[in-house]
Steps between C-alpha positions, in 0.01 A plus 500: 500500500819559294643347195395451138122473594391742762181545700387753246557247222291251690206749537522593140505142369290285739364258235852435354635424841207274608503310171875464494568429868172441681283674757720420779802673353297805402353546858841440661663757265250760593583476869884424457770681694652793324835313480352189345523420133238339283727191463507480883126485502481236236755281686323540826167400358653202330662378828156548683318307226758217508470478880125507478491213252753293701328573835161409371627180333705392808242587760214358295682155449584484880139599595360224276738244653419587852128503439559139389697432826225656720231279327729201536529569874131529513456165325752327730332640817160388361641145464638512850166615629339192355770266607479605868121511504501284823666785682227761450708803629805404289279454190330835570843668536612362154166601343537856644863560385391359156258792472787746610700372205212551255476852631867561444463374143218758440723782646764400248246501223431857589867574512531349147230725372674814642827393353332459160357851534850633573432573871813359649781658696829542318678414828323162545719250674691241290407137540804279417439218250696254715257558785204438266651183360575362846136570624375331177688192589380508858142529392523213273656281779215614728245409259647155444510448875144611570365275214684201617388561864652670796475460882359786715859589606607521129192694410565765782857521388396555141287789606792649691723461197254641249397802703865568607615489131535745224126478420403758759811726448439512131133552554573805712755638246254455215209645682710808591647535151186658353308831558163340588208728548263420796773268632377495861135450398601217262737313744249497791320215318811277543724371770829652413857369556583604852164391642500182289854398603432577867182288497677204340794517748258518791287212377785258410659556842155433672442184295849366585414542876150369481581194279847436644433126496445510121774748418758329722395132519 
């Protein structure tokens, strides 16, 4: 390291450097390239800290929001399961995918914990605010429709729209944005996105065929 403060200066005054600039700067200065200056190290560490705070804040807010969406989807599917109790297979389907959504919320809770511990990838994908706002409006409309009562055709269309929306795209991005230990062992307890979406698509298509008279009166 070159400049006013050299590597030799760092080694001779570790407490001064740590107290004045923090442990991160001290460690980075010890392993700095020979052409770097102490000011370079300070600026680099400041940028990393700023990014870390911003990433943690943004990702944590988005995780919390989408945990809420997953639980809302669970709630709506549970209502639909009760509303279509006379069709046992349809009711069981909605009950089943409601448990999938609960599992997704648990996975995101684990993601939130890892973010809070700083175990996130710097290159995590961006999630545009406009997309989140649009999905928020859609979920509110879906809730209003379900609570007022929907036909089987409308209920199946609602599943297609929810599962084909941003909720699963964002779930995947968030889940992959953290460095999660024991990821495979943890995820085996849940029905993850690709399997979940495939199951939903297969079942809604089957129900449209089986209950064609109800879906297309």
